[in-house]
Backbone as XML, in Angstrom:
<?xml version="1.0"?>
<chain id="A" units="angstrom">
  <residue number="1" name="MET">
    <atom name="N" x="14.903" y="19.641" z="-32.900"/>
    <atom name="CA" x="14.886" y="19.408" z="-31.474"/>
    <atom name="C" x="14.481" y="20.692" z="-30.777"/>
  </residue>
  <residue number="2" name="LYS">
    <atom name="N" x="13.665" y="20.581" z="-29.780"/>
    <atom name="CA" x="13.063" y="21.736" z="-29.116"/>
    <atom name="C" x="14.041" y="22.563" z="-28.293"/>
  </residue>
  <residue number="3" name="ASN">
    <atom name="N" x="15.072" y="21.953" z="-27.745"/>
    <atom name="CA" x="15.951" y="22.671" z="-26.822"/>
    <atom name="C" x="17.167" y="23.310" z="-27.493"/>
  </residue>
  <residue number="4" name="TRP">
    <atom name="N" x="17.361" y="23.129" z="-28.801"/>
    <atom name="CA" x="18.486" y="23.741" z="-29.512"/>
    <atom name="C" x="18.280" y="25.247" z="-29.587"/>
  </residue>
  <residue number="5" name="LYS">
    <atom name="N" x="19.327" y="26.028" z="-29.318"/>
    <atom name="CA" x="19.225" y="27.491" z="-29.320"/>
    <atom name="C" x="20.015" y="28.141" z="-30.461"/>
  </residue>
  <residue number="6" name="TYR">
    <atom name="N" x="21.326" y="27.849" z="-30.572"/>
    <atom name="CA" x="22.165" y="28.415" z="-31.625"/>
    <atom name="C" x="23.496" y="27.675" z="-31.641"/>
  </residue>
  <residue number="7" name="PRO">
    <atom name="N" x="24.284" y="27.793" z="-32.744"/>
    <atom name="CA" x="25.518" y="27.012" z="-32.879"/>
    <atom name="C" x="26.575" y="27.293" z="-31.802"/>
  </residue>
  <residue number="8" name="GLY">
    <atom name="N" x="26.780" y="28.529" z="-31.408"/>
    <atom name="CA" x="27.756" y="28.840" z="-30.364"/>
    <atom name="C" x="29.166" y="29.081" z="-30.859"/>
  </residue>
  <residue number="9" name="GLU">
    <atom name="N" x="29.390" y="29.032" z="-32.172"/>
    <atom name="CA" x="30.732" y="29.323" z="-32.681"/>
    <atom name="C" x="31.069" y="30.796" z="-32.524"/>
  </residue>
  <residue number="10" name="ASN">
    <atom name="N" x="30.052" y="31.651" z="-32.641"/>
    <atom name="CA" x="30.169" y="33.070" z="-32.332"/>
    <atom name="C" x="29.292" y="33.300" z="-31.114"/>
  </residue>
  <residue number="11" name="LEU">
    <atom name="N" x="29.865" y="33.940" z="-30.111"/>
    <atom name="CA" x="29.158" y="34.090" z="-28.849"/>
    <atom name="C" x="29.342" y="35.504" z="-28.329"/>
  </residue>
  <residue number="12" name="THR">
    <atom name="N" x="28.263" y="36.129" z="-27.874"/>
    <atom name="CA" x="28.367" y="37.455" z="-27.280"/>
    <atom name="C" x="28.621" y="37.311" z="-25.785"/>
  </residue>
  <residue number="13" name="VAL">
    <atom name="N" x="29.711" y="37.950" z="-25.325"/>
    <atom name="CA" x="30.098" y="37.907" z="-23.914"/>
    <atom name="C" x="30.397" y="39.341" z="-23.465"/>
  </residue>
  <residue number="14" name="PRO">
    <atom name="N" x="30.376" y="39.601" z="-22.159"/>
    <atom name="CA" x="30.799" y="40.930" z="-21.701"/>
    <atom name="C" x="32.316" y="41.053" z="-21.825"/>
  </residue>
  <residue number="15" name="ALA">
    <atom name="N" x="32.773" y="42.132" z="-22.411"/>
    <atom name="CA" x="34.217" y="42.347" z="-22.559"/>
    <atom name="C" x="34.858" y="42.450" z="-21.177"/>
  </residue>
  <residue number="16" name="PRO">
    <atom name="N" x="35.889" y="41.633" z="-20.891"/>
    <atom name="CA" x="36.519" y="41.663" z="-19.575"/>
    <atom name="C" x="37.358" y="42.919" z="-19.331"/>
  </residue>
  <residue number="17" name="ALA">
    <atom name="N" x="37.702" y="43.614" z="-20.407"/>
    <atom name="CA" x="38.477" y="44.858" z="-20.382"/>
    <atom name="C" x="38.221" y="45.514" z="-21.733"/>
  </residue>
  <residue number="18" name="ALA">
    <atom name="N" x="38.845" y="46.640" z="-22.005"/>
    <atom name="CA" x="38.730" y="47.229" z="-23.338"/>
    <atom name="C" x="39.292" y="46.230" z="-24.345"/>
  </residue>
  <residue number="19" name="VAL">
    <atom name="N" x="38.549" y="45.988" z="-25.418"/>
    <atom name="CA" x="38.911" y="44.972" z="-26.396"/>
    <atom name="C" x="38.915" y="45.599" z="-27.781"/>
  </residue>
  <residue number="20" name="ALA">
    <atom name="N" x="39.924" y="45.265" z="-28.589"/>
    <atom name="CA" x="39.985" y="45.700" z="-29.986"/>
    <atom name="C" x="39.723" y="44.502" z="-30.889"/>
  </residue>
  <residue number="21" name="SER">
    <atom name="N" x="39.212" y="44.763" z="-32.058"/>
    <atom name="CA" x="38.961" y="43.708" z="-33.027"/>
    <atom name="C" x="40.234" y="42.878" z="-33.229"/>
  </residue>
  <residue number="22" name="GLY">
    <atom name="N" x="40.104" y="41.562" z="-33.138"/>
    <atom name="CA" x="41.250" y="40.678" z="-33.317"/>
    <atom name="C" x="41.948" y="40.281" z="-32.028"/>
  </residue>
  <residue number="23" name="ASP">
    <atom name="N" x="41.575" y="40.918" z="-30.908"/>
    <atom name="CA" x="42.173" y="40.554" z="-29.615"/>
    <atom name="C" x="41.678" y="39.176" z="-29.181"/>
  </residue>
  <residue number="24" name="PHE">
    <atom name="N" x="42.537" y="38.442" z="-28.492"/>
    <atom name="CA" x="42.130" y="37.185" z="-27.887"/>
    <atom name="C" x="41.417" y="37.516" z="-26.577"/>
  </residue>
  <residue number="25" name="VAL">
    <atom name="N" x="40.267" y="36.891" z="-26.347"/>
    <atom name="CA" x="39.427" y="37.200" z="-25.190"/>
    <atom name="C" x="39.168" y="35.932" z="-24.389"/>
  </residue>
  <residue number="26" name="THR">
    <atom name="N" x="39.277" y="36.050" z="-23.063"/>
    <atom name="CA" x="38.888" y="34.949" z="-22.184"/>
    <atom name="C" x="37.886" y="35.470" z="-21.168"/>
  </residue>
  <residue number="27" name="VAL">
    <atom name="N" x="36.809" y="34.718" z="-20.999"/>
    <atom name="CA" x="35.808" y="34.995" z="-19.974"/>
    <atom name="C" x="35.573" y="33.666" z="-19.274"/>
  </residue>
  <residue number="28" name="GLY">
    <atom name="N" x="36.193" y="33.503" z="-18.113"/>
    <atom name="CA" x="36.163" y="32.205" z="-17.449"/>
    <atom name="C" x="36.853" y="31.184" z="-18.333"/>
  </residue>
  <residue number="29" name="ALA">
    <atom name="N" x="36.169" y="30.095" z="-18.658"/>
    <atom name="CA" x="36.731" y="29.055" z="-19.514"/>
    <atom name="C" x="36.377" y="29.258" z="-20.984"/>
  </residue>
  <residue number="30" name="ILE">
    <atom name="N" x="35.634" y="30.312" z="-21.313"/>
    <atom name="CA" x="35.245" y="30.583" z="-22.696"/>
    <atom name="C" x="36.312" y="31.460" z="-23.341"/>
  </residue>
  <residue number="31" name="THR">
    <atom name="N" x="36.780" y="31.048" z="-24.532"/>
    <atom name="CA" x="37.819" y="31.801" z="-25.226"/>
    <atom name="C" x="37.418" y="32.034" z="-26.673"/>
  </residue>
  <residue number="32" name="GLY">
    <atom name="N" x="37.983" y="33.092" z="-27.258"/>
    <atom name="CA" x="37.746" y="33.376" z="-28.670"/>
    <atom name="C" x="38.427" y="34.664" z="-29.076"/>
  </residue>
  <residue number="33" name="VAL">
    <atom name="N" x="38.219" y="35.038" z="-30.326"/>
    <atom name="CA" x="38.819" y="36.241" z="-30.883"/>
    <atom name="C" x="37.723" y="37.272" z="-31.111"/>
  </residue>
  <residue number="34" name="ALA">
    <atom name="N" x="37.979" y="38.497" z="-30.646"/>
    <atom name="CA" x="36.991" y="39.572" z="-30.739"/>
    <atom name="C" x="36.699" y="39.930" z="-32.188"/>
  </residue>
  <residue number="35" name="GLN">
    <atom name="N" x="35.417" y="40.008" z="-32.504"/>
    <atom name="CA" x="34.989" y="40.363" z="-33.851"/>
    <atom name="C" x="34.996" y="41.876" z="-34.059"/>
  </residue>
  <residue number="36" name="GLY">
    <atom name="N" x="34.961" y="42.640" z="-32.985"/>
    <atom name="CA" x="34.957" y="44.104" z="-33.071"/>
    <atom name="C" x="35.574" y="44.708" z="-31.834"/>
  </residue>
  <residue number="37" name="ASP">
    <atom name="N" x="35.348" y="45.990" z="-31.648"/>
    <atom name="CA" x="35.868" y="46.718" z="-30.493"/>
    <atom name="C" x="34.782" y="46.819" z="-29.427"/>
  </residue>
  <residue number="38" name="ALA">
    <atom name="N" x="35.186" y="46.895" z="-28.165"/>
    <atom name="CA" x="34.226" y="47.082" z="-27.073"/>
    <atom name="C" x="34.944" y="47.635" z="-25.852"/>
  </residue>
  <residue number="39" name="ALA">
    <atom name="N" x="34.236" y="48.430" z="-25.086"/>
    <atom name="CA" x="34.734" y="48.898" z="-23.796"/>
    <atom name="C" x="34.469" y="47.805" z="-22.764"/>
  </residue>
  <residue number="40" name="ALA">
    <atom name="N" x="35.164" y="47.875" z="-21.649"/>
    <atom name="CA" x="34.977" y="46.897" z="-20.573"/>
    <atom name="C" x="33.504" y="46.816" z="-20.194"/>
  </residue>
  <residue number="41" name="GLY">
    <atom name="N" x="32.977" y="45.602" z="-20.108"/>
    <atom name="CA" x="31.600" y="45.381" z="-19.708"/>
    <atom name="C" x="30.598" y="45.392" z="-20.848"/>
  </residue>
  <residue number="42" name="GLU">
    <atom name="N" x="30.961" y="45.944" z="-21.983"/>
    <atom name="CA" x="30.061" y="45.937" z="-23.139"/>
    <atom name="C" x="30.019" y="44.540" z="-23.754"/>
  </residue>
  <residue number="43" name="GLY">
    <atom name="N" x="28.945" y="44.251" z="-24.460"/>
    <atom name="CA" x="28.855" y="42.983" z="-25.163"/>
    <atom name="C" x="29.810" y="42.961" z="-26.342"/>
  </residue>
  <residue number="44" name="ILE">
    <atom name="N" x="30.533" y="41.857" z="-26.498"/>
    <atom name="CA" x="31.455" y="41.683" z="-27.621"/>
    <atom name="C" x="31.242" y="40.291" z="-28.194"/>
  </residue>
  <residue number="45" name="VAL">
    <atom name="N" x="31.175" y="40.213" z="-29.518"/>
    <atom name="CA" x="31.060" y="38.913" z="-30.169"/>
    <atom name="C" x="32.461" y="38.336" z="-30.314"/>
  </residue>
  <residue number="46" name="ILE">
    <atom name="N" x="32.632" y="37.113" z="-29.806"/>
    <atom name="CA" x="33.911" y="36.420" z="-29.994"/>
    <atom name="C" x="33.678" y="35.222" z="-30.911"/>
  </residue>
  <residue number="47" name="VAL">
    <atom name="N" x="34.680" y="34.949" z="-31.743"/>
    <atom name="CA" x="34.654" y="33.808" z="-32.646"/>
    <atom name="C" x="35.470" y="32.714" z="-31.981"/>
  </residue>
  <residue number="48" name="ARG">
    <atom name="N" x="34.846" y="31.566" z="-31.736"/>
    <atom name="CA" x="35.449" y="30.518" z="-30.929"/>
    <atom name="C" x="36.138" y="29.420" z="-31.735"/>
  </residue>
  <residue number="49" name="ARG">
    <atom name="N" x="35.935" y="29.377" z="-33.058"/>
    <atom name="CA" x="36.536" y="28.335" z="-33.888"/>
    <atom name="C" x="37.117" y="28.940" z="-35.144"/>
  </residue>
  <residue number="50" name="GLY">
    <atom name="N" x="38.248" y="28.390" z="-35.571"/>
    <atom name="CA" x="38.880" y="28.838" z="-36.808"/>
    <atom name="C" x="40.370" y="29.034" z="-36.606"/>
  </residue>
  <residue number="51" name="VAL">
    <atom name="N" x="41.041" y="29.492" z="-37.659"/>
    <atom name="CA" x="42.480" y="29.748" z="-37.605"/>
    <atom name="C" x="42.695" y="31.251" z="-37.553"/>
  </residue>
  <residue number="52" name="PHE">
    <atom name="N" x="43.474" y="31.682" z="-36.570"/>
    <atom name="CA" x="43.726" y="33.104" z="-36.341"/>
    <atom name="C" x="45.222" y="33.346" z="-36.191"/>
  </residue>
  <residue number="53" name="GLU">
    <atom name="N" x="45.692" y="34.506" z="-36.682"/>
    <atom name="CA" x="47.064" y="34.935" z="-36.436"/>
    <atom name="C" x="47.058" y="35.692" z="-35.117"/>
  </residue>
  <residue number="54" name="LEU">
    <atom name="N" x="47.779" y="35.144" z="-34.130"/>
    <atom name="CA" x="47.783" y="35.716" z="-32.782"/>
    <atom name="C" x="49.203" y="35.990" z="-32.325"/>
  </residue>
  <residue number="55" name="PRO">
    <atom name="N" x="49.361" y="36.919" z="-31.364"/>
    <atom name="CA" x="50.697" y="37.206" z="-30.835"/>
    <atom name="C" x="51.240" y="35.999" z="-30.080"/>
  </residue>
  <residue number="56" name="LYS">
    <atom name="N" x="52.544" y="35.747" z="-30.250"/>
    <atom name="CA" x="53.177" y="34.608" z="-29.594"/>
    <atom name="C" x="54.443" y="35.051" z="-28.882"/>
  </residue>
  <residue number="57" name="ILE">
    <atom name="N" x="54.960" y="34.179" z="-28.052"/>
    <atom name="CA" x="56.275" y="34.426" z="-27.459"/>
    <atom name="C" x="57.277" y="34.395" z="-28.605"/>
  </residue>
  <residue number="58" name="ALA">
    <atom name="N" x="57.957" y="35.504" z="-28.832"/>
    <atom name="CA" x="58.821" y="35.639" z="-30.010"/>
    <atom name="C" x="59.922" y="34.586" z="-30.056"/>
  </residue>
  <residue number="59" name="ALA">
    <atom name="N" x="60.542" y="34.304" z="-28.930"/>
    <atom name="CA" x="61.691" y="33.395" z="-28.887"/>
    <atom name="C" x="61.248" y="31.947" z="-28.698"/>
  </residue>
  <residue number="60" name="GLN">
    <atom name="N" x="60.247" y="31.537" z="-29.461"/>
    <atom name="CA" x="59.728" y="30.178" z="-29.339"/>
    <atom name="C" x="59.347" y="29.693" z="-30.738"/>
  </residue>
  <residue number="61" name="ALA">
    <atom name="N" x="59.802" y="28.487" z="-31.094"/>
    <atom name="CA" x="59.419" y="27.891" z="-32.371"/>
    <atom name="C" x="58.270" y="26.920" z="-32.142"/>
  </residue>
  <residue number="62" name="TRP">
    <atom name="N" x="57.344" y="26.865" z="-33.105"/>
    <atom name="CA" x="56.236" y="25.924" z="-33.023"/>
    <atom name="C" x="56.306" y="24.965" z="-34.197"/>
  </residue>
  <residue number="63" name="THR">
    <atom name="N" x="55.957" y="23.722" z="-33.949"/>
    <atom name="CA" x="55.782" y="22.757" z="-35.017"/>
    <atom name="C" x="54.291" y="22.634" z="-35.310"/>
  </residue>
  <residue number="64" name="LEU">
    <atom name="N" x="53.963" y="22.197" z="-36.498"/>
    <atom name="CA" x="52.563" y="22.020" z="-36.871"/>
    <atom name="C" x="51.878" y="21.060" z="-35.907"/>
  </residue>
  <residue number="65" name="GLY">
    <atom name="N" x="50.763" y="21.476" z="-35.359"/>
    <atom name="CA" x="49.971" y="20.616" z="-34.489"/>
    <atom name="C" x="50.331" y="20.635" z="-33.020"/>
  </residue>
  <residue number="66" name="VAL">
    <atom name="N" x="51.382" y="21.366" z="-32.631"/>
    <atom name="CA" x="51.753" y="21.419" z="-31.220"/>
    <atom name="C" x="50.625" y="22.098" z="-30.429"/>
  </residue>
  <residue number="67" name="LYS">
    <atom name="N" x="50.353" y="21.610" z="-29.229"/>
    <atom name="CA" x="49.338" y="22.222" z="-28.379"/>
    <atom name="C" x="49.786" y="23.629" z="-27.987"/>
  </residue>
  <residue number="68" name="LEU">
    <atom name="N" x="48.809" y="24.551" z="-27.967"/>
    <atom name="CA" x="49.108" y="25.939" z="-27.638"/>
    <atom name="C" x="48.241" y="26.416" z="-26.479"/>
  </residue>
  <residue number="69" name="TYR">
    <atom name="N" x="48.800" y="27.339" z="-25.721"/>
    <atom name="CA" x="48.200" y="27.810" z="-24.473"/>
    <atom name="C" x="48.180" y="29.330" z="-24.459"/>
  </residue>
  <residue number="70" name="TRP">
    <atom name="N" x="47.222" y="29.913" z="-23.736"/>
    <atom name="CA" x="47.153" y="31.360" z="-23.559"/>
    <atom name="C" x="47.870" y="31.740" z="-22.281"/>
  </residue>
  <residue number="71" name="ASP">
    <atom name="N" x="48.894" y="32.574" z="-22.413"/>
    <atom name="CA" x="49.639" y="33.121" z="-21.279"/>
    <atom name="C" x="48.998" y="34.469" z="-20.946"/>
  </residue>
  <residue number="72" name="ALA">
    <atom name="N" x="48.058" y="34.467" z="-20.010"/>
    <atom name="CA" x="47.297" y="35.672" z="-19.668"/>
    <atom name="C" x="48.176" y="36.764" z="-19.067"/>
  </residue>
  <residue number="73" name="ASP">
    <atom name="N" x="49.239" y="36.383" z="-18.370"/>
    <atom name="CA" x="50.121" y="37.380" z="-17.749"/>
    <atom name="C" x="50.818" y="38.241" z="-18.795"/>
  </residue>
  <residue number="74" name="ASN">
    <atom name="N" x="51.155" y="37.639" z="-19.951"/>
    <atom name="CA" x="51.888" y="38.351" z="-20.992"/>
    <atom name="C" x="51.056" y="38.600" z="-22.251"/>
  </residue>
  <residue number="75" name="SER">
    <atom name="N" x="49.815" y="38.142" z="-22.260"/>
    <atom name="CA" x="48.894" y="38.298" z="-23.400"/>
    <atom name="C" x="49.475" y="37.771" z="-24.709"/>
  </residue>
  <residue number="76" name="VAL">
    <atom name="N" x="50.010" y="36.546" z="-24.634"/>
    <atom name="CA" x="50.574" y="35.887" z="-25.813"/>
    <atom name="C" x="50.234" y="34.397" z="-25.781"/>
  </residue>
  <residue number="77" name="VAL">
    <atom name="N" x="50.350" y="33.783" z="-26.945"/>
    <atom name="CA" x="50.190" y="32.343" z="-27.063"/>
    <atom name="C" x="51.555" y="31.699" z="-26.886"/>
  </residue>
  <residue number="78" name="THR">
    <atom name="N" x="51.574" y="30.543" z="-26.238"/>
    <atom name="CA" x="52.818" y="29.829" z="-25.962"/>
    <atom name="C" x="52.595" y="28.325" z="-26.107"/>
  </residue>
  <residue number="79" name="SER">
    <atom name="N" x="53.679" y="27.608" z="-26.324"/>
    <atom name="CA" x="53.599" y="26.141" z="-26.343"/>
    <atom name="C" x="53.942" y="25.565" z="-24.970"/>
  </residue>
  <residue number="80" name="THR">
    <atom name="N" x="54.155" y="26.433" z="-23.991"/>
    <atom name="CA" x="54.474" y="26.017" z="-22.624"/>
    <atom name="C" x="53.191" y="25.900" z="-21.814"/>
  </residue>
  <residue number="81" name="ALA">
    <atom name="N" x="52.922" y="24.716" z="-21.285"/>
    <atom name="CA" x="51.671" y="24.469" z="-20.554"/>
    <atom name="C" x="51.637" y="25.220" z="-19.231"/>
  </residue>
  <residue number="82" name="ASP">
    <atom name="N" x="52.573" y="24.925" z="-18.314"/>
    <atom name="CA" x="52.586" y="25.500" z="-16.965"/>
    <atom name="C" x="51.157" y="25.672" z="-16.448"/>
  </residue>
  <residue number="83" name="SER">
    <atom name="N" x="50.808" y="26.877" z="-16.013"/>
    <atom name="CA" x="49.451" y="27.148" z="-15.521"/>
    <atom name="C" x="48.621" y="27.869" z="-16.584"/>
  </residue>
  <residue number="84" name="ASN">
    <atom name="N" x="49.081" y="27.840" z="-17.835"/>
    <atom name="CA" x="48.395" y="28.522" z="-18.931"/>
    <atom name="C" x="47.196" y="27.710" z="-19.416"/>
  </residue>
  <residue number="85" name="LEU">
    <atom name="N" x="46.246" y="28.378" z="-20.066"/>
    <atom name="CA" x="44.997" y="27.780" z="-20.530"/>
    <atom name="C" x="45.175" y="27.199" z="-21.935"/>
  </residue>
  <residue number="86" name="LEU">
    <atom name="N" x="44.922" y="25.906" z="-22.113"/>
    <atom name="CA" x="44.982" y="25.262" z="-23.422"/>
    <atom name="C" x="43.911" y="25.869" z="-24.319"/>
  </residue>
  <residue number="87" name="ILE">
    <atom name="N" x="44.324" y="26.375" z="-25.508"/>
    <atom name="CA" x="43.353" y="27.017" z="-26.392"/>
    <atom name="C" x="43.245" y="26.357" z="-27.759"/>
  </residue>
  <residue number="88" name="GLY">
    <atom name="N" x="44.220" y="25.545" z="-28.164"/>
    <atom name="CA" x="44.162" y="24.934" z="-29.486"/>
    <atom name="C" x="45.506" y="24.375" z="-29.888"/>
  </residue>
  <residue number="89" name="ALA">
    <atom name="N" x="45.800" y="24.472" z="-31.194"/>
    <atom name="CA" x="47.035" y="23.897" z="-31.739"/>
    <atom name="C" x="47.586" y="24.806" z="-32.834"/>
  </residue>
  <residue number="90" name="ALA">
    <atom name="N" x="48.871" y="24.649" z="-33.117"/>
    <atom name="CA" x="49.506" y="25.423" z="-34.180"/>
    <atom name="C" x="48.986" y="24.943" z="-35.529"/>
  </residue>
  <residue number="91" name="ALA">
    <atom name="N" x="48.499" y="25.882" z="-36.341"/>
    <atom name="CA" x="47.981" y="25.554" z="-37.666"/>
    <atom name="C" x="49.080" y="25.612" z="-38.722"/>
  </residue>
  <residue number="92" name="ALA">
    <atom name="N" x="50.260" y="26.058" z="-38.318"/>
    <atom name="CA" x="51.420" y="26.140" z="-39.207"/>
    <atom name="C" x="52.675" y="26.224" z="-38.353"/>
  </residue>
  <residue number="93" name="VAL">
    <atom name="N" x="53.802" y="25.956" z="-38.968"/>
    <atom name="CA" x="55.086" y="26.120" z="-38.295"/>
    <atom name="C" x="55.287" y="27.604" z="-38.011"/>
  </residue>
  <residue number="94" name="ALA">
    <atom name="N" x="55.833" y="27.930" z="-36.840"/>
    <atom name="CA" x="56.173" y="29.316" z="-36.492"/>
    <atom name="C" x="57.642" y="29.350" z="-36.107"/>
  </residue>
  <residue number="95" name="ALA">
    <atom name="N" x="58.372" y="30.289" z="-36.669"/>
    <atom name="CA" x="59.813" y="30.376" z="-36.460"/>
    <atom name="C" x="60.162" y="31.040" z="-35.138"/>
  </residue>
  <residue number="96" name="ASP">
    <atom name="N" x="61.383" y="30.798" z="-34.699"/>
    <atom name="CA" x="62.001" y="31.496" z="-33.582"/>
    <atom name="C" x="63.096" y="32.344" z="-34.210"/>
  </residue>
  <residue number="97" name="PRO">
    <atom name="N" x="62.994" y="33.660" z="-34.214"/>
    <atom name="CA" x="61.969" y="34.498" z="-33.615"/>
    <atom name="C" x="60.853" y="34.827" z="-34.605"/>
  </residue>
  <residue number="98" name="SER">
    <atom name="N" x="59.674" y="35.034" z="-34.079"/>
    <atom name="CA" x="58.533" y="35.587" z="-34.828"/>
    <atom name="C" x="57.540" y="36.129" z="-33.802"/>
  </residue>
  <residue number="99" name="GLN">
    <atom name="N" x="56.853" y="37.175" z="-34.170"/>
    <atom name="CA" x="55.943" y="37.862" z="-33.245"/>
    <atom name="C" x="54.549" y="37.249" z="-33.215"/>
  </residue>
  <residue number="100" name="THR">
    <atom name="N" x="54.173" y="36.542" z="-34.297"/>
    <atom name="CA" x="52.834" y="35.966" z="-34.390"/>
    <atom name="C" x="52.917" y="34.539" z="-34.913"/>
  </residue>
  <residue number="101" name="GLY">
    <atom name="N" x="51.817" y="33.819" z="-34.745"/>
    <atom name="CA" x="51.718" y="32.468" z="-35.274"/>
    <atom name="C" x="50.265" y="32.155" z="-35.585"/>
  </residue>
  <residue number="102" name="LEU">
    <atom name="N" x="50.053" y="31.148" z="-36.438"/>
    <atom name="CA" x="48.702" y="30.731" z="-36.785"/>
    <atom name="C" x="48.207" y="29.705" z="-35.778"/>
  </residue>
  <residue number="103" name="VAL">
    <atom name="N" x="47.063" y="30.012" z="-35.175"/>
    <atom name="CA" x="46.511" y="29.186" z="-34.102"/>
    <atom name="C" x="45.144" y="28.663" z="-34.518"/>
  </residue>
  <residue number="104" name="LEU">
    <atom name="N" x="44.955" y="27.353" z="-34.412"/>
    <atom name="CA" x="43.661" y="26.734" z="-34.652"/>
    <atom name="C" x="42.907" y="26.679" z="-33.332"/>
  </residue>
  <residue number="105" name="LEU">
    <atom name="N" x="41.828" y="27.467" z="-33.248"/>
    <atom name="CA" x="40.935" y="27.400" z="-32.094"/>
    <atom name="C" x="39.856" y="26.394" z="-32.459"/>
  </residue>
  <residue number="106" name="ASP">
    <atom name="N" x="39.615" y="25.418" z="-31.582"/>
    <atom name="CA" x="38.625" y="24.385" z="-31.910"/>
    <atom name="C" x="37.302" y="24.565" z="-31.186"/>
  </residue>
  <residue number="107" name="GLY">
    <atom name="N" x="37.188" y="25.607" z="-30.359"/>
    <atom name="CA" x="35.931" y="25.903" z="-29.702"/>
    <atom name="C" x="35.616" y="25.032" z="-28.496"/>
  </residue>
  <residue number="108" name="VAL">
    <atom name="N" x="36.546" y="24.171" z="-28.102"/>
    <atom name="CA" x="36.321" y="23.281" z="-26.963"/>
    <atom name="C" x="36.627" y="24.021" z="-25.661"/>
  </residue>
  <residue number="109" name="ILE">
    <atom name="N" x="35.756" y="23.892" z="-24.696"/>
    <atom name="CA" x="35.997" y="24.479" z="-23.370"/>
    <atom name="C" x="36.784" y="23.474" z="-22.561"/>
  </residue>
  <residue number="110" name="ARG">
    <atom name="N" x="37.906" y="23.914" z="-22.011"/>
    <atom name="CA" x="38.782" y="23.000" z="-21.278"/>
    <atom name="C" x="38.759" y="23.329" z="-19.825"/>
  </residue>
</chain>
């Protein structure tokens, strides 16, 4: 097909702030995990699909498949919707307490 450009699972975006490899990145409605380091405004490749170990609200347990959201105010993943951005689902059970959890990013823009 003539209009196809590229898959989009990895996407280069301007870093919204200083970013380290493995950081969760949001640019508008586009989300993903940084593939490397970048200063604010520099191009950074984010991976938009896959399972990643990300920081979570420690005092929260997750069940497999529960919807997960990005809490931008605290830079953690949570199972609490409120005004947080839906980013995917739990790829494994996460205990209360635990600092990280496995998150399935599906690459869907919400």
